[in-house]
C-alpha positions in Angstrom: 63.0 119.8 179.7 65.9 117.4 179.0 69.4 117.7 180.4 70.8 118.8 177.0 68.1 121.5 176.7 68.8 122.8 180.2 72.6 123.2 179.5 72.0 124.5 176.0 70.0 127.4 177.5 72.7 128.1 179.9 75.3 128.0 177.1 73.2 130.4 175.1 73.0 132.7 178.1 76.7 132.5 178.6 77.4 133.3 175.0 75.7 136.7 175.3 76.9 137.6 178.8 80.6 138.2 178.4 81.4 135.8 181.3 79.8 137.8 184.1 77.8 135.4 186.3 75.0 137.9 187.1 74.7 138.7 183.3 74.5 134.9 182.6 71.6 134.7 185.1 69.8 137.8 183.7 70.2 136.5 180.1 69.0 133.0 181.2 65.9 134.6 182.7 65.2 136.4 179.4 65.7 133.3 177.3 63.6 131.1 179.5 60.8 133.6 179.9 60.3 133.5 176.1 59.5 129.8 176.4 56.3 128.0 177.2 55.5 128.0 181.0 55.7 124.2 181.0 59.4 124.4 179.8 60.1 126.9 182.6 58.7 124.3 185.1 60.9 121.7 183.4 63.9 123.9 183.8 63.1 124.4 187.5 62.8 120.7 188.1 66.1 120.1 186.3 67.8 122.8 188.2 66.7 121.1 191.4 68.2 117.8 190.2 71.5 119.6 189.2 71.7 121.3 192.6 71.0 118.0 194.5 73.7 116.1 192.5 76.2 118.8 193.3 75.4 118.8 197.1 78.5 116.9 198.0 80.9 117.2 200.9 84.1 117.6 198.8 82.5 120.2 196.5 81.4 122.1 199.6 85.0 121.8 200.9 86.2 123.2 197.5 83.8 126.1 197.8 85.0 126.7 201.4 88.7 126.8 200.3 88.1 128.9 197.3 85.8 131.5 198.9 87.5 131.5 202.3 84.5 130.0 203.9 81.1 128.7 202.8 77.9 128.7 204.9 74.9 126.7 203.7 73.7 129.7 201.7 77.3 130.4 200.5 77.6 126.9 199.1 74.2 127.3 197.3 75.4 130.6 195.7 78.8 129.0 194.8 76.9 126.2 193.0 74.9 129.0 191.2 78.2 130.4 190.0 79.3 127.0 189.0 76.2 126.6 186.8 77.2 129.8 185.0 80.5 128.1 184.0 78.6 125.6 181.8 78.0 121.9 181.7 81.6 120.6 181.3 83.0 122.6 184.2 80.0 121.9 186.4 80.1 118.1 185.7 83.8 117.9 186.2 83.7 119.8 189.5 80.9 117.6 190.8 82.9 114.4 189.9 86.3 115.8 190.9 86.0 119.0 193.0 89.8 119.4 193.0 89.6 120.0 189.2 88.4 123.6 190.0 92.1 124.4 190.7 92.7 124.2 187.0 90.3 127.0 186.2 92.2 130.3 185.4 89.7 132.4 187.4 90.1 130.1 190.5 93.9 130.2 190.2 93.7 134.0 190.0 91.4 134.1 193.0 94.2 132.5 195.1 96.0 135.8 194.8 93.2 138.2 194.6 90.8 136.8 197.1 87.9 137.0 194.7 84.9 134.9 195.7 82.6 133.0 193.4 78.9 133.2 194.0 75.8 133.8 191.9 72.6 133.8 193.9 70.7 135.2 190.8 71.4 132.0 188.9 69.4 130.0 191.5 66.4 132.3 190.9 66.3 132.0 187.1 63.2 129.7 186.9 61.2 131.8 189.4 62.1 135.1 187.7 61.4 133.7 184.2 58.1 132.3 185.3 57.0 135.6 186.9 58.1 137.5 183.7 56.3 135.1 181.4 53.1 134.6 183.3 52.9 137.4 186.0 52.4 134.6 188.5 54.6 132.7 191.0 56.2 129.5 190.0 54.1 126.6 191.3 55.7 124.8 194.3 57.3 121.5 193.4 55.3 118.8 195.3 58.0 116.2 194.7 61.2 117.7 196.0 64.4 116.1 194.8 66.1 114.2 197.7 69.4 115.7 198.9 72.3 113.3 199.2 73.6 112.3 202.6 76.5 114.3 204.0 77.7 111.7 206.5 81.3 112.0 205.2 81.7 115.6 206.4 85.2 116.7 207.3 86.5 119.9 209.1 87.1 122.3 206.2 89.4 124.3 208.5 91.7 121.2 209.0 94.5 122.0 206.6 95.8 118.4 206.6 92.4 117.1 205.7 92.2 119.7 202.9 95.6 118.7 201.6 94.5 115.1 201.6 91.1 115.5 200.0 91.7 118.5 197.7 95.5 118.7 197.1 95.4 121.0 194.1 93.1 123.5 195.8 94.9 123.2 199.1 98.2 124.1 197.2 96.5 127.3 196.1 94.5 128.3 199.2 96.1 126.7 202.3 99.4 127.9 203.8 102.2 125.4 203.4 102.9 123.3 206.5 105.7 124.5 208.8 108.8 122.4 208.7 
């Protein structure tokens, strides 16, 4: 499966899901299960590459600010939610995590405390493969390498958050005392 095919399937799932992340995931499972098992495997491999590319310190920091914390699993689920937002939003967030502050739902979450996660999106290829073949998705023998996180910063350090993610910090971090 090519990059365009991967995102086209997600866009098709989004179109019929009314914007609800879990509905996007469920629809993606149904759409993918209707395809050849080889395409499902291709989707799984591409999803691994997408998740590896998005495994960055500043995106993790953005997830931490937006969701009021983000464990390893929480960051995975946040990236599942981010996939449900489509290719343009995902790519922009990976390249410039602070751009998430421009999304209306993220701005609203600064007031409501809503958290953004979609664990179900991460399971799409496994669920689709099981639905299509009644078997488990074969294990990937060549896992995608995960980027180095040597540039980690303390996500609770408000000054660091303001420096690295100024737009998100303006929404989610208390203003400094004068």
